[in-house]
TIVO-638583 format. One record per residue (C-alpha): residue number from 1; residue in one letter; z, x, y. Coordinates in nm, 2 decimals, padded with zeros to 4 digits. Layout:
N
> nr,rest,c3,c1,c2
> NUM,a,Z,X,Y
...
! end
This chain:
164
> nr,rest,c3,c1,c2
> 1,x,05.46,05.47,-13.87
> 2,x,05.21,05.75,-13.97
> 3,x,05.15,06.06,-13.77
> 4,x,04.83,05.93,-13.61
> 5,x,05.00,05.61,-13.50
> 6,x,05.29,05.81,-13.35
> 7,x,05.05,06.02,-13.15
> 8,x,04.87,05.71,-13.03
> 9,x,05.20,05.55,-12.94
> 10,x,05.31,05.86,-12.74
> 11,x,04.97,05.87,-12.56
> 12,x,04.99,05.50,-12.48
> 13,x,05.35,05.54,-12.35
> 14,x,05.25,05.83,-12.13
> 15,x,04.95,05.64,-12.00
> 16,x,05.15,05.33,-11.92
> 17,x,05.41,05.54,-11.75
> 18,x,05.16,05.71,-11.52
> 19,x,04.96,05.39,-11.45
> 20,x,05.29,05.21,-11.37
> 21,x,05.36,05.45,-11.08
> 22,x,05.09,05.27,-10.88
> 23,x,05.24,04.92,-10.86
> 24,x,05.60,05.06,-10.83
> 25,x,05.52,05.29,-10.55
> 26,x,05.29,05.05,-10.37
> 27,x,05.54,04.77,-10.41
> 28,x,05.83,04.98,-10.27
> 29,x,05.61,05.10,-09.99
> 30,x,05.52,04.74,-09.89
> 31,x,05.88,04.64,-09.90
> 32,x,05.99,04.91,-09.66
> 33,x,05.67,04.95,-09.45
> 34,x,05.53,04.60,-09.38
> 35,x,05.16,04.57,-09.28
> 36,x,05.08,04.67,-08.93
> 37,x,05.04,04.38,-08.69
> 38,x,05.23,04.13,-08.91
> 39,x,05.51,03.94,-08.75
> 40,x,05.78,03.70,-08.85
> 41,x,05.70,03.50,-09.16
> 42,x,05.38,03.72,-09.23
> 43,x,05.61,04.02,-09.26
> 44,x,05.85,03.83,-09.48
> 45,x,05.56,03.71,-09.70
> 46,x,05.42,04.06,-09.73
> 47,x,05.76,04.19,-09.84
> 48,x,05.77,03.91,-10.10
> 49,x,05.43,04.00,-10.24
> 50,x,05.52,04.36,-10.25
> 51,x,05.83,04.27,-10.45
> 52,x,05.61,04.09,-10.70
> 53,x,05.39,04.40,-10.73
> 54,x,05.71,04.62,-10.78
> 55,x,05.83,04.37,-11.05
> 56,x,05.50,04.39,-11.23
> 57,x,05.51,04.77,-11.24
> 58,x,05.88,04.77,-11.36
> 59,x,05.79,04.51,-11.63
> 60,x,05.51,04.73,-11.76
> 61,x,05.76,05.03,-11.76
> 62,x,06.01,04.81,-11.95
> 63,x,05.76,04.78,-12.23
> 64,x,05.72,05.15,-12.28
> 65,x,06.00,05.23,-12.53
> 66,x,05.87,04.98,-12.79
> 67,x,05.52,04.96,-12.67
> 68,x,05.35,04.89,-13.00
> 69,x,05.55,04.56,-13.03
> 70,x,05.50,04.44,-12.67
> 71,x,05.16,04.28,-12.70
> 72,x,05.26,03.94,-12.56
> 73,x,05.43,04.10,-12.25
> 74,x,05.14,04.34,-12.19
> 75,x,04.89,04.05,-12.21
> 76,x,05.08,03.83,-11.97
> 77,x,05.11,04.11,-11.72
> 78,x,04.75,04.20,-11.76
> 79,x,04.64,03.84,-11.70
> 80,x,04.85,03.84,-11.39
> 81,x,04.70,04.16,-11.26
> 82,x,04.34,04.04,-11.35
> 83,x,04.40,03.72,-11.15
> 84,x,04.52,03.91,-10.85
> 85,x,04.23,04.15,-10.88
> 86,x,03.98,03.87,-10.90
> 87,x,04.13,03.72,-10.59
> 88,x,04.11,04.06,-10.41
> 89,x,03.75,04.09,-10.52
> 90,x,03.67,03.74,-10.39
> 91,x,03.81,03.85,-10.06
> 92,x,03.58,04.15,-10.05
> 93,x,03.29,03.92,-10.13
> 94,x,03.39,03.69,-09.85
> 95,x,03.39,03.97,-09.60
> 96,x,03.72,04.16,-09.63
> 97,x,03.66,04.54,-09.58
> 98,x,03.62,04.75,-09.89
> 99,x,03.83,05.04,-09.79
> 100,x,03.91,05.33,-10.02
> 101,x,04.26,05.18,-10.09
> 102,x,04.10,04.84,-10.17
> 103,x,03.85,05.00,-10.40
> 104,x,04.12,05.20,-10.58
> 105,x,04.33,04.88,-10.62
> 106,x,04.03,04.70,-10.76
> 107,x,03.97,04.98,-11.01
> 108,x,04.33,04.96,-11.13
> 109,x,04.33,04.58,-11.15
> 110,x,03.99,04.51,-11.30
> 111,x,03.93,04.82,-11.51
> 112,x,04.24,05.04,-11.58
> 113,x,04.49,04.76,-11.66
> 114,x,04.26,04.57,-11.89
> 115,x,04.16,04.89,-12.08
> 116,x,04.53,04.98,-12.12
> 117,x,04.59,04.62,-12.26
> 118,x,04.30,04.67,-12.51
> 119,x,04.46,05.01,-12.62
> 120,x,04.80,04.86,-12.66
> 121,x,04.65,04.57,-12.86
> 122,x,04.47,04.82,-13.09
> 123,x,04.80,05.02,-13.13
> 124,x,04.98,04.70,-13.21
> 125,x,04.72,04.61,-13.48
> 126,x,04.75,04.96,-13.63
> 127,x,05.13,04.94,-13.65
> 128,x,05.13,04.59,-13.80
> 129,x,04.84,04.66,-14.03
> 130,x,04.62,04.39,-13.87
> 131,x,04.25,04.41,-13.85
> 132,x,04.12,04.53,-13.52
> 133,x,03.90,04.29,-13.32
> 134,x,03.53,04.35,-13.34
> 135,x,03.26,04.29,-13.08
> 136,x,03.16,04.41,-12.74
> 137,x,03.43,04.53,-12.49
> 138,x,03.41,04.21,-12.28
> 139,x,03.45,03.99,-12.59
> 140,x,03.75,04.20,-12.72
> 141,x,03.90,04.17,-12.38
> 142,x,03.86,03.79,-12.38
> 143,x,04.03,03.78,-12.72
> 144,x,04.30,04.01,-12.60
> 145,x,04.39,03.77,-12.32
> 146,x,04.35,03.44,-12.50
> 147,x,04.63,03.17,-12.47
> 148,x,04.79,03.19,-12.82
> 149,x,04.86,03.56,-12.77
> 150,x,05.00,03.49,-12.43
> 151,x,05.25,03.24,-12.58
> 152,x,05.39,03.49,-12.83
> 153,x,05.16,03.47,-13.13
> 154,x,05.31,03.79,-13.26
> 155,x,05.63,03.61,-13.35
> 156,x,05.45,03.40,-13.61
> 157,x,05.44,03.52,-13.97
> 158,x,05.11,03.71,-14.03
> 159,x,04.96,03.42,-14.23
> 160,x,05.01,03.18,-13.94
> 161,x,04.87,03.40,-13.67
> 162,x,04.53,03.32,-13.51
> 163,x,04.29,03.60,-13.58
> 164,x,04.23,03.84,-13.29
! end
């Protein structure tokens, strides 16, 4: 790994570590401080969902040491976060309140996480010597999250990989 790649890897590791604080802290908070007004099974379901959020943050953190080789994991986690963010956005469009905490969560889910995924994908390309995807940001994001990559495309020999 050359010096520029090493600097990029360290910057990505630091960024993922900082961004991962949000789901870990929010997940822990939700487990120990259930939503006000919730009772019985609602409280239990809220704790379950908070545990999933915690697990997503921990899974992102687990990718940090070898981040340049964790493309499949980062893509699956990013797809999960995008689906959740899309559902949250739908809720706002259907009349849920857009509070500052909801706006912040939407920013993390629909902007920060996909941008981190693109950065990690670019880092992975640089380390493996692959060509970086061309095109507009939305097109590169779609290619970043496409199904073959979610199923472990990186494990294939380079000549059998689908182009990114």
